[in-house]
VMD Tcl script that builds the backbone (N, CA, C; Angstrom):
set m [mol new atoms 432]
animate dup $m
set s [atomselect $m all]
$s set {name element resname resid chain x y z} {
  {N N UNK 1 A -19.310 -6.325 7.557}
  {CA C UNK 1 A -19.045 -7.717 7.796}
  {C C UNK 1 A -18.307 -7.825 9.118}
  {N N UNK 2 A -18.726 -8.732 9.982}
  {CA C UNK 2 A -18.092 -8.895 11.279}
  {C C UNK 2 A -17.756 -10.356 11.505}
  {N N UNK 3 A -16.700 -10.577 12.259}
  {CA C UNK 3 A -16.274 -11.916 12.631}
  {C C UNK 3 A -15.879 -11.830 14.099}
  {N N UNK 4 A -15.860 -12.949 14.767}
  {CA C UNK 4 A -15.474 -12.936 16.167}
  {C C UNK 4 A -14.267 -13.830 16.369}
  {N N UNK 5 A -13.488 -13.501 17.361}
  {CA C UNK 5 A -12.311 -14.275 17.722}
  {C C UNK 5 A -12.152 -14.114 19.224}
  {N N UNK 6 A -12.588 -15.118 19.975}
  {CA C UNK 6 A -12.503 -15.004 21.423}
  {C C UNK 6 A -13.421 -13.919 21.925}
  {N N UNK 7 A -12.849 -13.003 22.676}
  {CA C UNK 7 A -13.630 -11.917 23.268}
  {C C UNK 7 A -13.734 -10.691 22.361}
  {N N UNK 8 A -13.110 -10.729 21.204}
  {CA C UNK 8 A -13.114 -9.573 20.298}
  {C C UNK 8 A -14.059 -9.815 19.132}
  {N N UNK 9 A -14.619 -8.741 18.641}
  {CA C UNK 9 A -15.449 -8.775 17.433}
  {C C UNK 9 A -14.726 -7.934 16.388}
  {N N UNK 10 A -14.547 -8.480 15.185}
  {CA C UNK 10 A -13.819 -7.809 14.115}
  {C C UNK 10 A -14.785 -7.331 13.047}
  {N N UNK 11 A -14.662 -6.064 12.693}
  {CA C UNK 11 A -15.522 -5.463 11.677}
  {C C UNK 11 A -14.619 -4.893 10.592}
  {N N UNK 12 A -14.778 -5.405 9.369}
  {CA C UNK 12 A -13.991 -4.889 8.252}
  {C C UNK 12 A -14.795 -3.787 7.584}
  {N N UNK 13 A -14.199 -2.612 7.482}
  {CA C UNK 13 A -14.869 -1.467 6.878}
  {C C UNK 13 A -14.812 -1.586 5.366}
  {N N UNK 14 A -15.965 -1.523 4.730}
  {CA C UNK 14 A -16.103 -1.579 3.275}
  {C C UNK 14 A -15.512 -2.868 2.690}
  {N N UNK 15 A -15.957 -4.035 3.171}
  {CA C UNK 15 A -15.353 -5.307 2.760}
  {C C UNK 15 A -15.533 -5.653 1.294}
  {N N UNK 16 A -16.563 -5.159 0.658}
  {CA C UNK 16 A -16.792 -5.511 -0.744}
  {C C UNK 16 A -16.720 -4.296 -1.668}
  {N N UNK 17 A -16.120 -3.234 -1.167}
  {CA C UNK 17 A -15.998 -1.976 -1.920}
  {C C UNK 17 A -17.349 -1.413 -2.336}
  {N N UNK 18 A -18.398 -1.719 -1.555}
  {CA C UNK 18 A -19.727 -1.201 -1.894}
  {C C UNK 18 A -19.787 0.312 -1.767}
  {N N UNK 19 A -18.830 0.886 -1.046}
  {CA C UNK 19 A -18.772 2.336 -0.940}
  {C C UNK 19 A -17.861 2.959 -1.982}
  {N N UNK 20 A -17.411 2.153 -2.942}
  {CA C UNK 20 A -16.453 2.634 -3.938}
  {C C UNK 20 A -16.952 3.902 -4.620}
  {N N UNK 21 A -16.108 4.916 -4.560}
  {CA C UNK 21 A -16.428 6.167 -5.229}
  {C C UNK 21 A -17.407 7.053 -4.473}
  {N N UNK 22 A -17.948 6.574 -3.357}
  {CA C UNK 22 A -18.924 7.347 -2.587}
  {C C UNK 22 A -18.254 8.380 -1.694}
  {N N UNK 23 A -17.038 8.083 -1.275}
  {CA C UNK 23 A -16.346 8.956 -0.350}
  {C C UNK 23 A -16.853 8.776 1.065}
  {N N UNK 24 A -16.038 8.228 1.909}
  {CA C UNK 24 A -16.386 8.077 3.325}
  {C C UNK 24 A -15.129 8.257 4.159}
  {N N UNK 25 A -15.326 8.771 5.355}
  {CA C UNK 25 A -14.236 8.974 6.299}
  {C C UNK 25 A -14.770 8.694 7.695}
  {N N UNK 26 A -13.984 7.944 8.476}
  {CA C UNK 26 A -14.328 7.636 9.863}
  {C C UNK 26 A -13.119 7.923 10.743}
  {N N UNK 27 A -13.402 8.210 11.995}
  {CA C UNK 27 A -12.369 8.174 13.026}
  {C C UNK 27 A -12.648 6.908 13.840}
  {N N UNK 28 A -11.605 6.178 14.137}
  {CA C UNK 28 A -11.718 5.059 15.064}
  {C C UNK 28 A -10.942 5.491 16.299}
  {N N UNK 29 A -11.667 5.755 17.371}
  {CA C UNK 29 A -11.067 6.221 18.617}
  {C C UNK 29 A -10.625 4.998 19.406}
  {N N UNK 30 A -9.372 4.972 19.803}
  {CA C UNK 30 A -8.820 3.831 20.534}
  {C C UNK 30 A -9.501 3.705 21.900}
  {N N UNK 31 A -10.021 2.514 22.168}
  {CA C UNK 31 A -10.676 2.237 23.453}
  {C C UNK 31 A -10.831 0.724 23.591}
  {N N UNK 32 A -10.900 0.260 24.824}
  {CA C UNK 32 A -11.118 -1.167 25.085}
  {C C UNK 32 A -12.610 -1.466 24.957}
  {N N UNK 33 A -13.060 -1.691 23.734}
  {CA C UNK 33 A -14.479 -1.934 23.479}
  {C C UNK 33 A -14.780 -3.389 23.146}
  {N N UNK 34 A -13.748 -4.139 22.788}
  {CA C UNK 34 A -13.970 -5.495 22.309}
  {C C UNK 34 A -14.301 -5.542 20.831}
  {N N UNK 35 A -14.386 -4.363 20.180}
  {CA C UNK 35 A -14.660 -4.285 18.751}
  {C C UNK 35 A -13.396 -3.760 18.061}
  {N N UNK 36 A -12.923 -4.522 17.079}
  {CA C UNK 36 A -11.720 -4.165 16.343}
  {C C UNK 36 A -12.129 -3.848 14.906}
  {N N UNK 37 A -11.862 -2.617 14.484}
  {CA C UNK 37 A -12.180 -2.202 13.121}
  {C C UNK 37 A -10.949 -2.452 12.246}
  {N N UNK 38 A -11.203 -3.073 11.107}
  {CA C UNK 38 A -10.131 -3.386 10.173}
  {C C UNK 38 A -10.411 -2.693 8.846}
  {N N UNK 39 A -9.343 -2.307 8.174}
  {CA C UNK 39 A -9.476 -1.687 6.865}
  {C C UNK 39 A -8.212 -1.922 6.065}
  {N N UNK 40 A -8.311 -1.694 4.797}
  {CA C UNK 40 A -7.159 -1.831 3.909}
  {C C UNK 40 A -6.613 -0.449 3.618}
  {N N UNK 41 A -5.319 -0.304 3.669}
  {CA C UNK 41 A -4.673 0.967 3.383}
  {C C UNK 41 A -3.372 0.740 2.656}
  {N N UNK 42 A -2.525 1.746 2.680}
  {CA C UNK 42 A -1.202 1.602 2.099}
  {C C UNK 42 A -1.136 1.711 0.597}
  {N N UNK 43 A -2.150 2.315 -0.010}
  {CA C UNK 43 A -2.131 2.456 -1.465}
  {C C UNK 43 A -2.164 1.106 -2.150}
  {N N UNK 44 A -1.339 0.973 -3.175}
  {CA C UNK 44 A -1.316 -0.288 -3.928}
  {C C UNK 44 A -0.671 -1.419 -3.131}
  {N N UNK 45 A -0.102 -1.099 -1.970}
  {CA C UNK 45 A 0.475 -2.123 -1.106}
  {C C UNK 45 A -0.582 -2.971 -0.422}
  {N N UNK 46 A -1.801 -2.465 -0.342}
  {CA C UNK 46 A -2.937 -3.200 0.248}
  {C C UNK 46 A -2.604 -3.763 1.633}
  {N N UNK 47 A -2.178 -2.892 2.531}
  {CA C UNK 47 A -1.826 -3.271 3.891}
  {C C UNK 47 A -3.099 -3.367 4.728}
  {N N UNK 48 A -3.196 -4.375 5.567}
  {CA C UNK 48 A -4.351 -4.536 6.443}
  {C C UNK 48 A -4.043 -3.873 7.786}
  {N N UNK 49 A -4.901 -2.963 8.196}
  {CA C UNK 49 A -4.737 -2.258 9.462}
  {C C UNK 49 A -5.926 -2.556 10.360}
  {N N UNK 50 A -5.703 -2.431 11.671}
  {CA C UNK 50 A -6.815 -2.607 12.610}
  {C C UNK 50 A -6.600 -1.761 13.853}
  {N N UNK 51 A -7.727 -1.361 14.439}
  {CA C UNK 51 A -7.723 -0.560 15.660}
  {C C UNK 51 A -8.928 -0.952 16.501}
  {N N UNK 52 A -8.692 -1.302 17.735}
  {CA C UNK 52 A -9.808 -1.542 18.658}
  {C C UNK 52 A -10.304 -0.192 19.135}
  {N N UNK 53 A -11.632 -0.049 19.214}
  {CA C UNK 53 A -12.187 1.202 19.686}
  {C C UNK 53 A -13.614 1.375 19.245}
  {N N UNK 54 A -13.995 2.615 19.040}
  {CA C UNK 54 A -15.340 2.890 18.541}
  {C C UNK 54 A -15.261 3.793 17.321}
  {N N UNK 55 A -16.232 3.573 16.430}
  {CA C UNK 55 A -16.262 4.216 15.123}
  {C C UNK 55 A -17.088 5.494 15.176}
  {N N UNK 56 A -16.528 6.569 14.647}
  {CA C UNK 56 A -17.223 7.850 14.578}
  {C C UNK 56 A -17.273 8.285 13.116}
  {N N UNK 57 A -18.469 8.291 12.496}
  {CA C UNK 57 A -18.574 8.790 11.117}
  {C C UNK 57 A -18.252 10.285 11.079}
  {N N UNK 58 A -17.575 10.703 10.038}
  {CA C UNK 58 A -17.228 12.110 9.864}
  {C C UNK 58 A -17.838 12.595 8.549}
  {N N UNK 59 A -19.139 12.893 8.598}
  {CA C UNK 59 A -19.822 13.270 7.358}
  {C C UNK 59 A -19.359 14.631 6.845}
  {N N UNK 60 A -19.260 14.701 5.547}
  {CA C UNK 60 A -18.909 15.952 4.876}
  {C C UNK 60 A -19.175 15.757 3.393}
  {N N UNK 61 A -19.257 16.821 2.679}
  {CA C UNK 61 A -19.382 16.736 1.227}
  {C C UNK 61 A -18.013 16.350 0.669}
  {N N UNK 62 A -17.973 15.299 -0.132}
  {CA C UNK 62 A -16.719 14.798 -0.712}
  {C C UNK 62 A -15.625 14.660 0.362}
  {N N UNK 63 A -15.898 13.864 1.404}
  {CA C UNK 63 A -15.041 13.863 2.580}
  {C C UNK 63 A -13.613 13.393 2.363}
  {N N UNK 64 A -13.380 12.560 1.356}
  {CA C UNK 64 A -12.024 12.042 1.197}
  {C C UNK 64 A -11.283 12.637 0.000}
  {N N UNK 65 A -11.823 13.678 -0.616}
  {CA C UNK 65 A -11.209 14.250 -1.822}
  {C C UNK 65 A -9.769 14.715 -1.598}
  {N N UNK 66 A -9.533 15.528 -0.578}
  {CA C UNK 66 A -8.179 16.055 -0.359}
  {C C UNK 66 A -7.214 14.943 0.061}
  {N N UNK 67 A -7.705 14.006 0.876}
  {CA C UNK 67 A -6.853 12.886 1.276}
  {C C UNK 67 A -6.462 12.049 0.056}
  {N N UNK 68 A -7.432 11.783 -0.803}
  {CA C UNK 68 A -7.140 11.019 -2.035}
  {C C UNK 68 A -6.168 11.786 -2.925}
  {N N UNK 69 A -6.378 13.079 -3.076}
  {CA C UNK 69 A -5.495 13.883 -3.921}
  {C C UNK 69 A -4.060 13.836 -3.405}
  {N N UNK 70 A -3.897 13.875 -2.114}
  {CA C UNK 70 A -2.574 13.830 -1.516}
  {C C UNK 70 A -1.917 12.464 -1.717}
  {N N UNK 71 A -2.652 11.405 -1.388}
  {CA C UNK 71 A -2.040 10.078 -1.415}
  {C C UNK 71 A -1.989 9.449 -2.804}
  {N N UNK 72 A -2.987 9.676 -3.633}
  {CA C UNK 72 A -2.934 9.083 -4.972}
  {C C UNK 72 A -2.274 10.022 -5.975}
  {N N UNK 73 A -2.301 11.322 -5.703}
  {CA C UNK 73 A -1.668 12.288 -6.601}
  {C C UNK 73 A -0.217 12.518 -6.224}
  {N N UNK 74 A 0.000 13.266 -5.155}
  {CA C UNK 74 A 1.357 13.644 -4.758}
  {C C UNK 74 A 2.228 12.427 -4.426}
  {N N UNK 75 A 1.643 11.431 -3.782}
  {CA C UNK 75 A 2.431 10.247 -3.388}
  {C C UNK 75 A 2.246 9.078 -4.356}
  {N N UNK 76 A 1.470 9.281 -5.403}
  {CA C UNK 76 A 1.301 8.319 -6.500}
  {C C UNK 76 A 0.805 6.937 -6.068}
  {N N UNK 77 A -0.011 6.877 -4.991}
  {CA C UNK 77 A -0.619 5.615 -4.576}
  {C C UNK 77 A 0.333 4.604 -3.988}
  {N N UNK 78 A 1.522 5.035 -3.633}
  {CA C UNK 78 A 2.533 4.097 -3.143}
  {C C UNK 78 A 2.497 3.891 -1.637}
  {N N UNK 79 A 1.566 4.530 -0.941}
  {CA C UNK 79 A 1.565 4.441 0.511}
  {C C UNK 79 A 2.566 5.412 1.093}
  {N N UNK 80 A 2.624 5.469 2.417}
  {CA C UNK 80 A 3.492 6.465 3.038}
  {C C UNK 80 A 4.082 6.001 4.364}
  {N N UNK 81 A 3.865 4.760 4.750}
  {CA C UNK 81 A 4.352 4.302 6.056}
  {C C UNK 81 A 5.860 4.527 6.159}
  {N N UNK 82 A 6.262 5.224 7.231}
  {CA C UNK 82 A 7.674 5.494 7.475}
  {C C UNK 82 A 8.265 6.601 6.605}
  {N N UNK 83 A 7.427 7.285 5.837}
  {CA C UNK 83 A 7.896 8.345 4.945}
  {C C UNK 83 A 8.494 9.492 5.756}
  {N N UNK 84 A 9.602 10.031 5.276}
  {CA C UNK 84 A 10.166 11.262 5.826}
  {C C UNK 84 A 9.446 12.394 5.101}
  {N N UNK 85 A 8.398 12.930 5.724}
  {CA C UNK 85 A 7.502 13.871 5.074}
  {C C UNK 85 A 8.204 15.198 4.772}
  {N N UNK 86 A 8.248 15.600 3.512}
  {CA C UNK 86 A 8.745 16.941 3.185}
  {C C UNK 86 A 7.820 17.982 3.825}
  {N N UNK 87 A 8.365 19.115 4.266}
  {CA C UNK 87 A 7.545 20.113 4.972}
  {C C UNK 87 A 6.264 20.514 4.245}
  {N N UNK 88 A 6.315 20.722 2.948}
  {CA C UNK 88 A 5.116 21.153 2.217}
  {C C UNK 88 A 4.040 20.069 2.235}
  {N N UNK 89 A 4.432 18.803 2.078}
  {CA C UNK 89 A 3.451 17.704 2.127}
  {C C UNK 89 A 2.917 17.508 3.537}
  {N N UNK 90 A 3.768 17.685 4.543}
  {CA C UNK 90 A 3.320 17.552 5.928}
  {C C UNK 90 A 2.296 18.637 6.256}
  {N N UNK 91 A 2.528 19.844 5.816}
  {CA C UNK 91 A 1.545 20.923 6.029}
  {C C UNK 91 A 0.231 20.586 5.336}
  {N N UNK 92 A 0.316 20.059 4.140}
  {CA C UNK 92 A -0.892 19.672 3.401}
  {C C UNK 92 A -1.637 18.557 4.135}
  {N N UNK 93 A -0.897 17.614 4.706}
  {CA C UNK 93 A -1.501 16.527 5.471}
  {C C UNK 93 A -2.200 17.060 6.723}
  {N N UNK 94 A -1.540 17.952 7.443}
  {CA C UNK 94 A -2.157 18.563 8.640}
  {C C UNK 94 A -3.474 19.254 8.277}
  {N N UNK 95 A -3.457 19.993 7.180}
  {CA C UNK 95 A -4.654 20.719 6.744}
  {C C UNK 95 A -5.771 19.759 6.360}
  {N N UNK 96 A -5.428 18.688 5.653}
  {CA C UNK 96 A -6.428 17.700 5.243}
  {C C UNK 96 A -7.063 17.024 6.450}
  {N N UNK 97 A -6.270 16.737 7.461}
  {CA C UNK 97 A -6.799 16.107 8.684}
  {C C UNK 97 A -7.698 17.094 9.427}
  {N N UNK 98 A -7.239 18.338 9.584}
  {CA C UNK 98 A -7.999 19.347 10.334}
  {C C UNK 98 A -9.320 19.709 9.656}
  {N N UNK 99 A -9.456 19.402 8.381}
  {CA C UNK 99 A -10.717 19.674 7.673}
  {C C UNK 99 A -11.837 18.767 8.176}
  {N N UNK 100 A -11.483 17.699 8.859}
  {CA C UNK 100 A -12.483 16.767 9.386}
  {C C UNK 100 A -12.823 17.148 10.818}
  {N N UNK 101 A -14.136 17.352 11.027}
  {CA C UNK 101 A -14.613 17.846 12.317}
  {C C UNK 101 A -15.296 16.735 13.089}
  {N N UNK 102 A -14.967 16.656 14.352}
  {CA C UNK 102 A -15.422 15.613 15.253}
  {C C UNK 102 A -16.471 16.208 16.185}
  {N N UNK 103 A -17.680 15.688 16.127}
  {CA C UNK 103 A -18.726 16.199 16.997}
  {C C UNK 103 A -20.083 15.699 16.577}
  {N N UNK 104 A -21.078 16.052 17.354}
  {CA C UNK 104 A -22.453 15.623 17.084}
  {C C UNK 104 A -22.986 16.327 15.841}
  {N N UNK 105 A -23.850 15.634 15.089}
  {CA C UNK 105 A -24.458 16.275 13.918}
  {C C UNK 105 A -25.145 17.583 14.315}
  {N N UNK 106 A -25.009 18.564 13.447}
  {CA C UNK 106 A -25.634 19.856 13.706}
  {C C UNK 106 A -24.805 20.775 14.578}
  {N N UNK 107 A -23.634 20.314 15.017}
  {CA C UNK 107 A -22.740 21.165 15.795}
  {C C UNK 107 A -21.504 21.464 14.952}
  {N N UNK 108 A -20.779 22.533 15.288}
  {CA C UNK 108 A -19.598 22.847 14.488}
  {C C UNK 108 A -18.498 21.790 14.614}
  {N N UNK 109 A -18.487 21.054 15.705}
  {CA C UNK 109 A -17.465 20.040 15.901}
  {C C UNK 109 A -16.093 20.644 16.141}
  {N N UNK 110 A -15.142 19.768 16.409}
  {CA C UNK 110 A -13.767 20.156 16.695}
  {C C UNK 110 A -12.881 19.551 15.608}
  {N N UNK 111 A -11.968 20.327 15.038}
  {CA C UNK 111 A -11.101 19.748 14.010}
  {C C UNK 111 A -10.208 18.657 14.589}
  {N N UNK 112 A -10.026 17.596 13.838}
  {CA C UNK 112 A -9.070 16.570 14.231}
  {C C UNK 112 A -7.661 17.128 14.063}
  {N N UNK 113 A -6.710 16.520 14.756}
  {CA C UNK 113 A -5.307 16.920 14.624}
  {C C UNK 113 A -4.476 15.693 14.286}
  {N N UNK 114 A -3.549 15.858 13.398}
  {CA C UNK 114 A -2.609 14.804 13.075}
  {C C UNK 114 A -1.772 14.513 14.313}
  {N N UNK 115 A -1.671 13.248 14.702}
  {CA C UNK 115 A -0.858 12.868 15.859}
  {C C UNK 115 A 0.574 12.670 15.367}
  {N N UNK 116 A 1.343 13.736 15.420}
  {CA C UNK 116 A 2.686 13.707 14.862}
  {C C UNK 116 A 3.649 12.857 15.676}
  {N N UNK 117 A 3.278 12.501 16.909}
  {CA C UNK 117 A 4.114 11.583 17.681}
  {C C UNK 117 A 4.059 10.178 17.090}
  {N N UNK 118 A 3.030 9.907 16.277}
  {CA C UNK 118 A 2.878 8.603 15.615}
  {C C UNK 118 A 2.979 8.737 14.090}
  {N N UNK 119 A 3.609 9.788 13.618}
  {CA C UNK 119 A 3.697 10.048 12.187}
  {C C UNK 119 A 4.287 8.878 11.393}
  {N N UNK 120 A 5.259 8.117 11.920}
  {CA C UNK 120 A 5.762 6.972 11.144}
  {C C UNK 120 A 4.689 5.930 10.803}
  {N N UNK 121 A 3.562 5.921 11.533}
  {CA C UNK 121 A 2.457 4.998 11.255}
  {C C UNK 121 A 1.567 5.484 10.113}
  {N N UNK 122 A 1.704 6.745 9.735}
  {CA C UNK 122 A 0.813 7.335 8.737}
  {C C UNK 122 A 0.948 6.611 7.408}
  {N N UNK 123 A -0.194 6.344 6.793}
  {CA C UNK 123 A -0.220 5.679 5.497}
  {C C UNK 123 A -1.487 6.095 4.783}
  {N N UNK 124 A -1.574 5.746 3.516}
  {CA C UNK 124 A -2.789 6.031 2.757}
  {C C UNK 124 A -3.937 5.256 3.390}
  {N N UNK 125 A -5.038 5.953 3.675}
  {CA C UNK 125 A -6.250 5.405 4.297}
  {C C UNK 125 A -6.067 5.030 5.757}
  {N N UNK 126 A -4.992 5.525 6.399}
  {CA C UNK 126 A -4.730 5.202 7.807}
  {C C UNK 126 A -3.831 6.271 8.411}
  {N N UNK 127 A -4.427 7.240 9.112}
  {CA C UNK 127 A -3.648 8.326 9.696}
  {C C UNK 127 A -3.858 8.391 11.198}
  {N N UNK 128 A -2.780 8.453 11.980}
  {CA C UNK 128 A -2.926 8.627 13.422}
  {C C UNK 128 A -3.410 10.049 13.718}
  {N N UNK 129 A -4.458 10.144 14.527}
  {CA C UNK 129 A -5.025 11.452 14.848}
  {C C UNK 129 A -5.284 11.566 16.341}
  {N N UNK 130 A -5.488 12.804 16.748}
  {CA C UNK 130 A -5.941 13.108 18.107}
  {C C UNK 130 A -7.361 13.631 17.995}
  {N N UNK 131 A -8.263 13.042 18.771}
  {CA C UNK 131 A -9.661 13.461 18.806}
  {C C UNK 131 A -9.933 14.066 20.174}
  {N N UNK 132 A -11.061 14.713 20.367}
  {CA C UNK 132 A -11.400 15.211 21.700}
  {C C UNK 132 A -11.523 14.078 22.730}
  {N N UNK 133 A -11.721 12.838 22.250}
  {CA C UNK 133 A -11.845 11.689 23.148}
  {C C UNK 133 A -10.562 10.876 23.265}
  {N N UNK 134 A -9.477 11.360 22.676}
  {CA C UNK 134 A -8.201 10.658 22.776}
  {C C UNK 134 A -7.660 10.253 21.421}
  {N N UNK 135 A -6.584 9.455 21.437}
  {CA C UNK 135 A -5.953 9.067 20.179}
  {C C UNK 135 A -6.817 8.111 19.373}
  {N N UNK 136 A -6.591 8.127 18.078}
  {CA C UNK 136 A -7.309 7.231 17.187}
  {C C UNK 136 A -6.677 7.255 15.820}
  {N N UNK 137 A -7.430 6.796 14.843}
  {CA C UNK 137 A -6.965 6.828 13.458}
  {C C UNK 137 A -8.075 7.380 12.573}
  {N N UNK 138 A -7.663 8.046 11.523}
  {CA C UNK 138 A -8.572 8.529 10.493}
  {C C UNK 138 A -8.468 7.539 9.345}
  {N N UNK 139 A -9.602 6.997 8.927}
  {CA C UNK 139 A -9.613 5.988 7.858}
  {C C UNK 139 A -10.567 6.428 6.758}
  {N N UNK 140 A -10.252 6.015 5.529}
  {CA C UNK 140 A -11.108 6.286 4.378}
  {C C UNK 140 A -10.870 5.176 3.372}
  {N N UNK 141 A -11.633 5.173 2.304}
  {CA C UNK 141 A -11.535 4.126 1.306}
  {C C UNK 141 A -10.153 4.110 0.637}
  {N N UNK 142 A -9.534 2.933 0.624}
  {CA C UNK 142 A -8.247 2.748 -0.014}
  {C C UNK 142 A -8.339 3.052 -1.507}
  {N N UNK 143 A -7.267 3.588 -2.083}
  {CA C UNK 143 A -7.290 4.063 -3.469}
  {C C UNK 143 A -7.354 2.954 -4.507}
  {N N UNK 144 A -6.924 1.747 -4.187}
  {CA C UNK 144 A -6.881 0.732 -5.243}
  {C C UNK 144 A -8.248 0.182 -5.406}
}
mol reanalyze $m
mol bondsrecalc $m
mol representation Tube
mol addrep $m
């Protein structure tokens, strides 16, 4: 679903939960494209997030399983914005992010990296990452 506002076009990812239970993960690479991707995150807090840029699908088998396990299991679906990450959970988060590979289909791709300089922005279904093309966010279906 897309809407426009002035010179920007807004695209809400999974607006009707049609991907519910399917498992999807995207990187939104920050760029001046005029397209703003919006999604819901923050666990049961249902926070609305947005990033202008371009969307990169990150296909994998069960792509959001580890992210869901971390945010709905260990963090109990409460979101994580501003969380003081315990070392063991932070290591688990780094590993979950690095499991997602950025690149053309059929290539090994490059693992994403958690952008720890923006760690206070990290939340369920919204993680700051570094891609080979620059900073962005890793997004997936919100748990609620």
